[in-house]
N, CA, C and O atoms as CSV, one atom per row, in Angstrom:
chain,resi,resn,atom,element,x,y,z
A,1,MET,N,N,44.521,-5.628,-25.704
A,1,MET,CA,C,45.708,-5.913,-26.724
A,1,MET,C,C,45.877,-7.343,-26.883
A,1,MET,O,O,45.444,-8.044,-25.969
A,2,THR,N,N,46.301,-7.775,-27.650
A,2,THR,CA,C,46.815,-9.112,-27.966
A,2,THR,C,C,47.823,-9.353,-28.769
A,2,THR,O,O,48.155,-8.300,-29.312
A,3,TRP,N,N,48.663,-10.512,-29.203
A,3,TRP,CA,C,49.455,-10.798,-30.050
A,3,TRP,C,C,48.989,-11.361,-31.212
A,3,TRP,O,O,47.888,-11.888,-31.052
A,4,VAL,N,N,49.511,-11.455,-32.523
A,4,VAL,CA,C,49.495,-11.786,-33.549
A,4,VAL,C,C,50.506,-12.733,-34.237
A,4,VAL,O,O,51.684,-12.415,-34.079
A,5,ILE,N,N,50.310,-13.602,-34.813
A,5,ILE,CA,C,51.307,-14.601,-35.291
A,5,ILE,C,C,51.146,-14.030,-37.017
A,5,ILE,O,O,50.016,-14.016,-37.505
A,6,THR,N,N,52.159,-13.650,-37.721
A,6,THR,CA,C,51.986,-12.996,-38.982
A,6,THR,C,C,52.455,-13.972,-40.010
A,6,THR,O,O,52.946,-15.003,-39.550
A,7,ARG,N,N,52.409,-13.867,-41.194
A,7,ARG,CA,C,52.677,-14.697,-42.153
A,7,ARG,C,C,54.213,-15.284,-42.106
A,7,ARG,O,O,54.479,-16.375,-42.609
A,8,LEU,N,N,55.099,-14.549,-41.526
A,8,LEU,CA,C,56.423,-15.041,-41.314
A,8,LEU,C,C,56.313,-16.395,-40.886
A,8,LEU,O,O,57.128,-17.227,-41.284
A,9,CYS,N,N,55.279,-16.730,-40.024
A,9,CYS,CA,C,55.178,-18.086,-39.645
A,9,CYS,C,C,54.576,-19.417,-40.920
A,9,CYS,O,O,54.327,-20.582,-40.611
A,10,ARG,N,N,54.487,-18.975,-41.982
A,10,ARG,CA,C,53.867,-19.850,-42.801
A,10,ARG,C,C,54.644,-21.037,-43.706
A,10,ARG,O,O,55.532,-20.879,-44.545
A,11,ASP,N,N,54.200,-21.900,-43.386
A,11,ASP,CA,C,54.712,-23.018,-43.783
A,11,ASP,C,C,56.360,-23.250,-43.100
A,11,ASP,O,O,57.365,-23.796,-43.557
A,12,CYS,N,N,56.072,-22.560,-41.818
A,12,CYS,CA,C,57.622,-22.968,-41.106
A,12,CYS,C,C,57.156,-23.606,-39.705
A,12,CYS,O,O,57.853,-24.491,-39.207
A,13,LEU,N,N,55.824,-23.108,-38.975
A,13,LEU,CA,C,55.051,-23.900,-38.048
A,13,LEU,C,C,56.191,-24.075,-36.871
A,13,LEU,O,O,55.919,-25.112,-36.265
A,14,ASP,N,N,57.033,-23.626,-36.476
A,14,ASP,CA,C,57.799,-23.706,-35.379
A,14,ASP,C,C,57.099,-23.698,-34.016
A,14,ASP,O,O,56.746,-22.578,-33.648
A,15,GLN,N,N,56.850,-24.625,-33.267
A,15,GLN,CA,C,55.801,-24.817,-32.196
A,15,GLN,C,C,56.146,-24.274,-30.504
A,15,GLN,O,O,55.572,-24.420,-29.425
A,16,ALA,N,N,57.402,-23.585,-30.966
A,16,ALA,CA,C,58.042,-23.049,-29.403
A,16,ALA,C,C,56.995,-22.226,-28.717
A,16,ALA,O,O,57.039,-22.187,-27.488
A,17,CYS,N,N,56.088,-21.583,-29.330
A,17,CYS,CA,C,55.617,-20.719,-28.881
A,17,CYS,C,C,54.370,-21.471,-28.192
A,17,CYS,O,O,53.916,-21.285,-27.063
A,18,VAL,N,N,53.998,-22.258,-29.060
A,18,VAL,CA,C,52.776,-23.243,-28.419
A,18,VAL,C,C,53.183,-23.627,-27.053
A,18,VAL,O,O,52.539,-23.247,-26.075
A,19,GLU,N,N,54.430,-24.510,-26.942
A,19,GLU,CA,C,55.207,-24.971,-25.724
A,19,GLU,C,C,54.905,-24.181,-24.636
A,19,GLU,O,O,54.419,-24.742,-23.654
A,20,VAL,N,N,55.142,-22.685,-24.606
A,20,VAL,CA,C,55.209,-21.601,-23.683
A,20,VAL,C,C,53.945,-21.205,-23.396
A,20,VAL,O,O,53.631,-21.184,-22.206
A,21,CYS,N,N,53.329,-20.959,-24.027
A,21,CYS,CA,C,51.819,-20.231,-24.010
A,21,CYS,C,C,50.820,-20.936,-22.619
A,21,CYS,O,O,50.217,-22.009,-22.602
A,22,PRO,N,N,50.933,-19.851,-21.504
A,22,PRO,CA,C,50.383,-20.391,-20.244
A,22,PRO,C,C,48.877,-20.592,-20.693
A,22,PRO,O,O,48.448,-21.453,-19.925
A,23,VAL,N,N,48.097,-20.304,-21.363
A,23,VAL,CA,C,46.495,-20.214,-21.559
A,23,VAL,C,C,46.270,-21.176,-22.932
A,23,VAL,O,O,45.116,-21.326,-23.332
A,24,ASP,N,N,47.358,-21.809,-23.630
A,24,ASP,CA,C,46.912,-22.742,-24.787
A,24,ASP,C,C,46.006,-21.866,-25.710
A,24,ASP,O,O,44.904,-22.326,-26.009
A,25,CYS,N,N,46.376,-20.653,-26.182
A,25,CYS,CA,C,45.576,-19.896,-26.992
A,25,CYS,C,C,46.281,-19.713,-28.382
A,25,CYS,O,O,45.917,-18.774,-29.089
A,26,ILE,N,N,47.231,-20.528,-28.794
A,26,ILE,CA,C,47.902,-20.790,-30.356
A,26,ILE,C,C,47.551,-22.022,-30.831
A,26,ILE,O,O,47.742,-23.049,-30.180
A,27,TYR,N,N,47.012,-21.996,-32.007
A,27,TYR,CA,C,46.193,-23.028,-32.403
A,27,TYR,C,C,46.849,-23.300,-33.968
A,27,TYR,O,O,47.783,-22.562,-34.281
A,28,SER,N,N,46.424,-24.262,-34.896
A,28,SER,CA,C,47.035,-24.664,-35.875
A,28,SER,C,C,45.442,-24.922,-36.311
A,28,SER,O,O,44.495,-25.121,-35.550
A,29,TYR,N,N,45.439,-24.853,-37.832
A,29,TYR,CA,C,44.186,-24.897,-38.644
A,29,TYR,C,C,44.108,-26.553,-39.081
A,29,TYR,O,O,45.116,-27.088,-39.542
A,30,ASP,N,N,42.923,-27.273,-38.914
A,30,ASP,CA,C,43.000,-28.640,-39.125
A,30,ASP,C,C,42.014,-28.687,-40.349
A,30,ASP,O,O,41.875,-29.803,-40.849
A,31,GLY,N,N,41.448,-27.856,-40.800
A,31,GLY,CA,C,40.480,-27.722,-42.290
A,31,GLY,C,C,41.120,-28.217,-43.212
A,31,GLY,O,O,42.126,-28.923,-43.145
A,32,ALA,N,N,40.467,-27.805,-44.241
A,32,ALA,CA,C,41.236,-28.258,-45.917
A,32,ALA,C,C,40.859,-26.691,-46.683
A,32,ALA,O,O,41.073,-26.541,-47.886
A,33,ASP,N,N,40.439,-25.881,-46.062
A,33,ASP,CA,C,40.494,-24.602,-47.125
A,33,ASP,C,C,41.912,-23.382,-46.597
A,33,ASP,O,O,41.947,-22.393,-45.864
A,34,SER,N,N,42.934,-24.127,-47.437
A,34,SER,CA,C,44.240,-23.387,-47.296
A,34,SER,C,C,43.815,-21.909,-47.789
A,34,SER,O,O,44.230,-20.995,-47.077
A,35,SER,N,N,43.123,-21.594,-48.795
A,35,SER,CA,C,42.994,-20.360,-49.119
A,35,SER,C,C,42.374,-19.339,-47.859
A,35,SER,O,O,42.895,-18.247,-47.630
A,36,ALA,N,N,41.406,-19.763,-47.224
A,36,ALA,CA,C,41.212,-19.215,-45.914
A,36,ALA,C,C,41.985,-19.105,-44.715
A,36,ALA,O,O,41.967,-18.155,-43.933
A,37,PHE,N,N,42.625,-20.086,-44.635
A,37,PHE,CA,C,43.417,-20.372,-43.462
A,37,PHE,C,C,44.681,-20.991,-43.912
A,37,PHE,O,O,44.883,-22.205,-43.948
A,38,PRO,N,N,45.812,-19.740,-44.374
A,38,PRO,CA,C,47.057,-20.658,-44.803
A,38,PRO,C,C,47.861,-21.617,-43.718
A,38,PRO,O,O,47.735,-21.418,-42.510
A,39,LYS,N,N,48.596,-22.545,-44.185
A,39,LYS,CA,C,49.330,-23.311,-43.310
A,39,LYS,C,C,50.270,-22.420,-42.158
A,39,LYS,O,O,51.471,-22.478,-42.422
A,40,GLN,N,N,49.959,-21.667,-41.018
A,40,GLN,CA,C,50.631,-21.328,-39.656
A,40,GLN,C,C,49.932,-21.512,-38.629
A,40,GLN,O,O,48.938,-22.237,-38.658
A,41,LEU,N,N,50.387,-20.809,-37.421
A,41,LEU,CA,C,50.058,-20.943,-36.646
A,41,LEU,C,C,48.997,-19.787,-36.240
A,41,LEU,O,O,49.122,-18.796,-36.959
A,42,TYR,N,N,48.067,-19.688,-35.340
A,42,TYR,CA,C,47.060,-18.387,-35.127
A,42,TYR,C,C,46.904,-18.448,-33.426
A,42,TYR,O,O,46.861,-19.396,-32.642
A,43,ILE,N,N,46.837,-16.863,-33.234
A,43,ILE,CA,C,46.550,-16.679,-31.710
A,43,ILE,C,C,45.083,-16.344,-31.658
A,43,ILE,O,O,44.779,-15.348,-32.316
A,44,ASP,N,N,44.273,-16.849,-31.130
A,44,ASP,CA,C,42.945,-16.549,-30.548
A,44,ASP,C,C,42.827,-15.386,-29.664
A,44,ASP,O,O,43.053,-15.422,-28.455
A,45,PRO,N,N,42.447,-14.312,-30.354
A,45,PRO,CA,C,42.589,-12.725,-29.528
A,45,PRO,C,C,41.546,-12.973,-28.520
A,45,PRO,O,O,41.679,-12.212,-27.561
A,46,GLU,N,N,40.625,-13.725,-28.424
A,46,GLU,CA,C,39.725,-13.567,-27.183
A,46,GLU,C,C,40.475,-14.457,-26.011
A,46,GLU,O,O,40.079,-14.290,-24.857
A,47,GLU,N,N,41.711,-15.545,-26.303
A,47,GLU,CA,C,41.769,-16.029,-25.219
A,47,GLU,C,C,43.218,-15.688,-25.007
A,47,GLU,O,O,43.750,-16.280,-24.068
A,48,CYS,N,N,43.932,-14.884,-25.668
A,48,CYS,CA,C,45.287,-14.448,-25.508
A,48,CYS,C,C,45.271,-13.390,-24.186
A,48,CYS,O,O,44.488,-12.441,-24.138
A,49,ILE,N,N,46.183,-13.672,-23.196
A,49,ILE,CA,C,46.070,-12.829,-22.184
A,49,ILE,C,C,47.169,-11.875,-21.865
A,49,ILE,O,O,47.489,-11.447,-20.756
A,50,ASN,N,N,47.868,-11.529,-23.427
A,50,ASN,CA,C,48.657,-10.678,-23.191
A,50,ASN,C,C,50.072,-10.435,-22.495
A,50,ASN,O,O,50.631,-9.363,-22.258
A,51,CYS,N,N,50.515,-11.819,-22.219
A,51,CYS,CA,C,51.601,-12.069,-21.450
A,51,CYS,C,C,52.928,-11.835,-22.226
A,51,CYS,O,O,53.961,-11.401,-21.716
A,52,GLY,N,N,52.751,-12.200,-23.596
A,52,GLY,CA,C,53.973,-11.975,-24.353
A,52,GLY,C,C,55.132,-13.120,-24.300
A,52,GLY,O,O,56.243,-13.002,-24.816
A,53,VAL,N,N,54.706,-14.131,-23.652
A,53,VAL,CA,C,55.649,-15.242,-23.414
A,53,VAL,C,C,56.537,-15.839,-25.110
A,53,VAL,O,O,57.664,-16.234,-25.409
A,54,CYS,N,N,55.221,-15.589,-25.844
A,54,CYS,CA,C,55.293,-16.734,-27.218
A,54,CYS,C,C,56.443,-15.778,-27.884
A,54,CYS,O,O,57.437,-16.264,-28.422
A,55,GLU,N,N,56.218,-14.413,-27.796
A,55,GLU,CA,C,57.061,-13.777,-28.847
A,55,GLU,C,C,58.702,-14.028,-29.088
A,55,GLU,O,O,59.297,-14.121,-30.161
A,56,PRO,N,N,59.255,-14.110,-27.652
A,56,PRO,CA,C,60.573,-14.368,-27.991
A,56,PRO,C,C,61.274,-15.628,-28.459
A,56,PRO,O,O,62.410,-15.785,-28.907
A,57,GLU,N,N,60.095,-16.652,-28.189
A,57,GLU,CA,C,60.189,-18.043,-28.489
A,57,GLU,C,C,60.423,-18.479,-30.047
A,57,GLU,O,O,61.189,-19.303,-30.546
A,58,CYS,N,N,59.425,-17.566,-30.633
A,58,CYS,CA,C,59.535,-17.841,-32.232
A,58,CYS,C,C,60.920,-17.557,-32.882
A,58,CYS,O,O,61.550,-16.505,-32.983
A,59,PRO,N,N,61.189,-18.793,-33.279
A,59,PRO,CA,C,62.579,-18.442,-34.033
A,59,PRO,C,C,62.644,-17.537,-35.372
A,59,PRO,O,O,63.675,-17.041,-35.826
A,60,TRP,N,N,61.296,-17.412,-35.938
A,60,TRP,CA,C,61.036,-16.759,-37.373
A,60,TRP,C,C,60.696,-15.702,-36.954
A,60,TRP,O,O,60.159,-15.112,-37.891
A,61,GLU,N,N,60.692,-14.966,-35.881
A,61,GLU,CA,C,60.106,-13.471,-35.606
A,61,GLU,C,C,59.143,-13.277,-36.325
A,61,GLU,O,O,59.074,-12.461,-37.244
A,62,ALA,N,N,58.297,-14.042,-35.947
A,62,ALA,CA,C,56.694,-13.772,-36.603
A,62,ALA,C,C,55.716,-13.277,-35.994
A,62,ALA,O,O,54.774,-12.878,-36.680
A,63,ILE,N,N,55.648,-13.150,-34.449
A,63,ILE,CA,C,54.682,-12.627,-33.394
A,63,ILE,C,C,54.929,-11.371,-32.911
A,63,ILE,O,O,55.969,-10.989,-32.375
A,64,PHE,N,N,53.812,-10.668,-33.148
A,64,PHE,CA,C,53.881,-9.245,-33.026
A,64,PHE,C,C,52.784,-8.820,-32.114
A,64,PHE,O,O,51.656,-9.232,-32.383
A,65,GLU,N,N,52.958,-8.027,-31.035
A,65,GLU,CA,C,51.916,-7.282,-30.765
A,65,GLU,C,C,50.979,-6.632,-31.404
A,65,GLU,O,O,51.403,-5.858,-32.263
A,66,ASP,N,N,49.524,-6.704,-31.230
A,66,ASP,CA,C,48.626,-6.264,-32.198
A,66,ASP,C,C,48.758,-4.845,-32.780
A,66,ASP,O,O,48.487,-4.605,-33.956
A,67,GLU,N,N,49.237,-3.800,-31.802
A,67,GLU,CA,C,49.500,-2.310,-32.461
A,67,GLU,C,C,51.033,-2.308,-32.792
A,67,GLU,O,O,51.643,-1.272,-33.057
A,68,GLN,N,N,51.473,-3.262,-32.764
A,68,GLN,CA,C,53.041,-3.117,-33.524
A,68,GLN,C,C,53.474,-3.951,-34.468
A,68,GLN,O,O,54.616,-4.314,-34.750
A,69,VAL,N,N,52.012,-4.323,-35.112
A,69,VAL,CA,C,52.207,-5.234,-36.699
A,69,VAL,C,C,52.650,-4.294,-37.517
A,69,VAL,O,O,52.280,-3.125,-37.623
A,70,PRO,N,N,53.633,-4.999,-38.204
A,70,PRO,CA,C,54.093,-4.127,-39.291
A,70,PRO,C,C,52.982,-3.817,-40.424
A,70,PRO,O,O,51.936,-4.456,-40.543
A,71,ASP,N,N,53.321,-2.899,-41.110
A,71,ASP,CA,C,52.355,-2.356,-42.319
A,71,ASP,C,C,52.103,-3.432,-43.247
A,71,ASP,O,O,51.016,-3.602,-43.798
A,72,VAL,N,N,53.328,-4.304,-43.447
A,72,VAL,CA,C,53.186,-5.236,-44.505
A,72,VAL,C,C,52.496,-6.755,-44.174
A,72,VAL,O,O,52.351,-7.667,-44.988
A,73,PHE,N,N,52.156,-6.754,-42.893
A,73,PHE,CA,C,51.520,-7.740,-42.176
A,73,PHE,C,C,50.261,-7.523,-41.603
A,73,PHE,O,O,49.686,-8.305,-40.845
A,74,VAL,N,N,49.686,-6.002,-42.142
A,74,VAL,CA,C,48.465,-5.729,-41.645
A,74,VAL,C,C,47.488,-6.625,-41.490
A,74,VAL,O,O,46.979,-6.835,-40.389
A,75,ASP,N,N,47.082,-7.324,-42.731
A,75,ASP,CA,C,46.118,-8.318,-42.640
A,75,ASP,C,C,46.053,-9.382,-42.168
A,75,ASP,O,O,45.103,-10.158,-42.276
A,76,ASP,N,N,47.482,-9.629,-41.336
A,76,ASP,CA,C,47.572,-10.666,-40.776
A,76,ASP,C,C,46.698,-10.682,-39.354
A,76,ASP,O,O,46.272,-11.688,-38.788
A,77,THR,N,N,46.557,-9.372,-38.955
A,77,THR,CA,C,45.820,-9.259,-37.588
A,77,THR,C,C,44.496,-10.051,-37.642
A,77,THR,O,O,44.149,-11.040,-36.996
A,78,ALA,N,N,43.743,-9.217,-38.759
A,78,ALA,CA,C,42.292,-9.755,-39.250
A,78,ALA,C,C,42.092,-11.448,-39.526
A,78,ALA,O,O,41.058,-12.104,-39.404
A,79,LEU,N,N,43.098,-11.786,-39.833
A,79,LEU,CA,C,43.655,-13.381,-40.078
A,79,LEU,C,C,43.299,-13.869,-39.043
A,79,LEU,O,O,42.398,-14.708,-39.056
A,80,ASN,N,N,43.774,-13.564,-38.124
A,80,ASN,CA,C,43.980,-14.518,-36.521
A,80,ASN,C,C,42.618,-13.971,-35.830
A,80,ASN,O,O,41.976,-14.673,-35.048
A,81,ALA,N,N,42.299,-12.865,-36.132
A,81,ALA,CA,C,40.721,-12.834,-35.545
A,81,ALA,C,C,39.835,-13.780,-36.458
A,81,ALA,O,O,38.897,-14.382,-35.936
A,82,LYS,N,N,40.026,-13.881,-37.394
A,82,LYS,CA,C,38.801,-14.454,-38.399
A,82,LYS,C,C,38.753,-16.148,-38.102
A,82,LYS,O,O,37.877,-16.863,-38.589
A,83,MET,N,N,39.821,-16.647,-37.243
A,83,MET,CA,C,39.882,-17.757,-37.068
A,83,MET,C,C,38.224,-18.410,-35.743
A,83,MET,O,O,37.600,-19.448,-35.525
A,84,LEU,N,N,38.245,-16.938,-35.239
A,84,LEU,CA,C,37.157,-17.421,-34.411
A,84,LEU,C,C,35.626,-17.728,-34.994
A,84,LEU,O,O,34.682,-18.126,-34.313
A,85,ASP,N,N,35.614,-17.465,-36.314
A,85,ASP,CA,C,34.396,-17.756,-37.027
A,85,ASP,C,C,34.329,-19.392,-37.320
A,85,ASP,O,O,33.248,-19.917,-37.589
A,86,ALA,N,N,35.433,-20.078,-37.258
A,86,ALA,CA,C,35.752,-21.122,-37.841
A,86,ALA,C,C,36.557,-21.886,-36.823
A,86,ALA,O,O,37.512,-22.548,-37.229
A,87,LYS,N,N,36.171,-21.848,-35.128
A,87,LYS,CA,C,37.136,-22.265,-34.460
A,87,LYS,C,C,36.979,-23.624,-34.031
A,87,LYS,O,O,37.792,-24.108,-33.244
A,88,ASP,N,N,35.844,-24.401,-34.550
A,88,ASP,CA,C,35.986,-25.680,-34.418
A,88,ASP,C,C,36.690,-26.502,-35.536
A,88,ASP,O,O,36.564,-27.725,-35.612
A,89,ALA,N,N,37.465,-25.739,-36.430
A,89,ALA,CA,C,38.475,-26.184,-37.307
A,89,ALA,C,C,39.862,-25.852,-37.202
A,89,ALA,O,O,40.725,-25.961,-38.074
A,90,PHE,N,N,40.001,-25.322,-35.713
A,90,PHE,CA,C,41.172,-25.296,-35.231
A,90,PHE,C,C,41.570,-26.034,-33.932
A,90,PHE,O,O,40.701,-26.313,-33.106
A,91,SER,N,N,42.904,-26.365,-33.729
A,91,SER,CA,C,43.146,-27.106,-32.392
A,91,SER,C,C,44.603,-26.685,-31.862
A,91,SER,O,O,45.473,-26.445,-32.699
A,92,VAL,N,N,44.875,-26.594,-30.556
A,92,VAL,CA,C,46.088,-26.510,-30.018
A,92,VAL,C,C,47.047,-27.729,-30.437
A,92,VAL,O,O,46.809,-28.897,-30.128
A,93,PRO,N,N,48.086,-27.337,-31.128
A,93,PRO,CA,C,48.841,-28.580,-31.851
A,93,PRO,C,C,49.724,-29.462,-30.921
A,93,PRO,O,O,50.200,-28.776,-30.016
A,94,GLU,N,N,50.033,-30.571,-30.871
A,94,GLU,CA,C,50.738,-31.290,-30.165
A,94,GLU,C,C,52.393,-30.931,-30.551
A,94,GLU,O,O,52.814,-31.260,-31.660
A,95,VAL,N,N,53.164,-30.337,-29.703
A,95,VAL,CA,C,54.517,-29.930,-29.688
A,95,VAL,C,C,55.366,-30.644,-30.400
A,95,VAL,O,O,55.606,-31.731,-29.874
A,96,GLU,N,N,55.969,-30.430,-31.499
A,96,GLU,CA,C,56.658,-31.377,-32.371
A,96,GLU,C,C,58.335,-30.574,-32.283
A,96,GLU,O,O,58.386,-29.368,-32.523
A,97,GLU,N,N,59.389,-31.193,-31.998
A,97,GLU,CA,C,60.750,-30.371,-32.005
A,97,GLU,C,C,61.028,-30.330,-33.492
A,97,GLU,O,O,61.047,-31.346,-34.187
A,98,LYS,N,N,61.277,-28.901,-34.025
A,98,LYS,CA,C,62.010,-28.669,-35.072
A,98,LYS,C,C,63.283,-28.277,-34.957
A,98,LYS,O,O,63.817,-28.080,-33.865
A,99,GLU,N,N,63.928,-28.118,-36.204
A,99,GLU,CA,C,65.226,-27.754,-36.267
A,99,GLU,C,C,65.058,-26.330,-36.295
A,99,GLU,O,O,64.113,-25.885,-36.946
A,100,LYS,N,N,65.787,-25.585,-35.722
A,100,LYS,CA,C,65.801,-23.865,-35.553
A,100,LYS,C,C,66.472,-23.299,-36.808
A,100,LYS,O,O,67.562,-23.795,-37.094
A,101,PRO,N,N,65.933,-22.234,-37.682
A,101,PRO,CA,C,66.394,-21.816,-38.609
A,101,PRO,C,C,67.687,-21.150,-38.602
A,101,PRO,O,O,67.973,-20.738,-37.477
A,102,SER,N,N,68.583,-20.905,-39.517
A,102,SER,CA,C,69.954,-20.192,-39.321
A,102,SER,C,C,69.097,-18.596,-39.755
A,102,SER,O,O,68.038,-18.369,-40.342
A,103,PRO,N,N,70.262,-17.608,-39.074
A,103,PRO,CA,C,69.829,-16.442,-39.418
A,103,PRO,C,C,69.680,-15.905,-41.138
A,103,PRO,O,O,68.953,-15.004,-41.555
A,104,GLU,N,N,70.598,-16.762,-41.913
A,104,GLU,CA,C,69.883,-16.671,-43.541
A,104,GLU,C,C,68.801,-17.016,-43.692
A,104,GLU,O,O,68.109,-16.296,-44.413
A,105,GLN,N,N,68.299,-18.001,-43.214
A,105,GLN,CA,C,67.014,-18.601,-43.458
A,105,GLN,C,C,65.762,-17.602,-42.979
A,105,GLN,O,O,64.722,-17.515,-43.633
A,106,ILE,N,N,65.985,-16.924,-41.852
A,106,ILE,CA,C,65.149,-15.814,-41.080
A,106,ILE,C,C,65.293,-14.840,-42.242
A,106,ILE,O,O,64.320,-14.388,-42.846
A,107,GLU,N,N,66.388,-14.583,-42.484
A,107,GLU,CA,C,66.297,-13.152,-43.655
A,107,GLU,C,C,65.687,-13.546,-44.905
A,107,GLU,O,O,65.024,-12.783,-45.608
A,108,GLU,N,N,65.933,-14.776,-45.167
A,108,GLU,CA,C,65.150,-15.275,-46.519
A,108,GLU,C,C,63.681,-15.119,-46.470
A,108,GLU,O,O,62.956,-14.509,-47.256
A,109,ASN,N,N,63.389,-15.748,-45.457
A,109,ASN,CA,C,61.744,-15.725,-45.328
A,109,ASN,C,C,61.241,-14.084,-44.794
A,109,ASN,O,O,60.043,-13.839,-44.934
A,110,LYS,N,N,61.914,-13.255,-44.343
A,110,LYS,CA,C,61.273,-11.815,-44.302
A,110,LYS,C,C,61.556,-11.185,-45.679
A,110,LYS,O,O,60.759,-10.341,-46.091
A,111,ALA,N,N,62.467,-11.475,-46.315
A,111,ALA,CA,C,62.654,-10.978,-47.848
A,111,ALA,C,C,61.487,-11.395,-48.655
A,111,ALA,O,O,61.001,-10.676,-49.528
A,112,LYS,N,N,60.971,-12.772,-48.294
A,112,LYS,CA,C,60.066,-13.281,-49.461
A,112,LYS,C,C,58.816,-12.536,-49.022
A,112,LYS,O,O,58.098,-12.086,-49.915
A,113,TRP,N,N,58.513,-12.374,-47.907
A,113,TRP,CA,C,57.350,-11.335,-47.513
A,113,TRP,C,C,57.533,-9.852,-47.435
A,113,TRP,O,O,56.793,-9.113,-46.786
A,114,GLY,N,N,58.550,-9.470,-48.128
A,114,GLY,CA,C,58.779,-7.988,-48.209
A,114,GLY,C,C,58.947,-7.488,-46.901
A,114,GLY,O,O,58.504,-6.349,-46.755
A,115,TYR,N,N,59.505,-8.058,-45.818
A,115,TYR,CA,C,59.682,-7.150,-44.398
A,115,TYR,C,C,61.006,-7.253,-44.402
A,115,TYR,O,O,61.562,-8.297,-44.741
A,116,SER,N,N,61.737,-6.038,-43.975
A,116,SER,CA,C,63.126,-5.926,-43.642
A,116,SER,C,C,63.329,-5.694,-42.127
A,116,SER,O,O,64.486,-5.641,-41.712
A,117,GLY,N,N,62.177,-5.535,-41.172
A,117,GLY,CA,C,62.257,-5.547,-39.729
A,117,GLY,C,C,63.336,-6.200,-39.066
A,117,GLY,O,O,63.394,-6.204,-37.837
């Protein structure tokens, strides 16, 4: 079992999860093909040790256990795994402090992706 970063992270990219990951398995895409890898963070499923410390740190509520990923985000599990095919185009990002989203922003982001959870 591993953790998955869903599209709720897209264009948000809060890096609190990166900061707490004990094995540095959370990556950003450095390549140019945004259609293959949208601008979000990704968890390497082979490196993830299933500790779960990333999940409560995500202010966008974008991280789920792979078996608990909501149906609306089912494609995001495969997207996280797909990063393994292009690993050289990914790196662990330098953590930048970002302003935390308001509850309203979180709800708007969820609604944008059709998620009510």
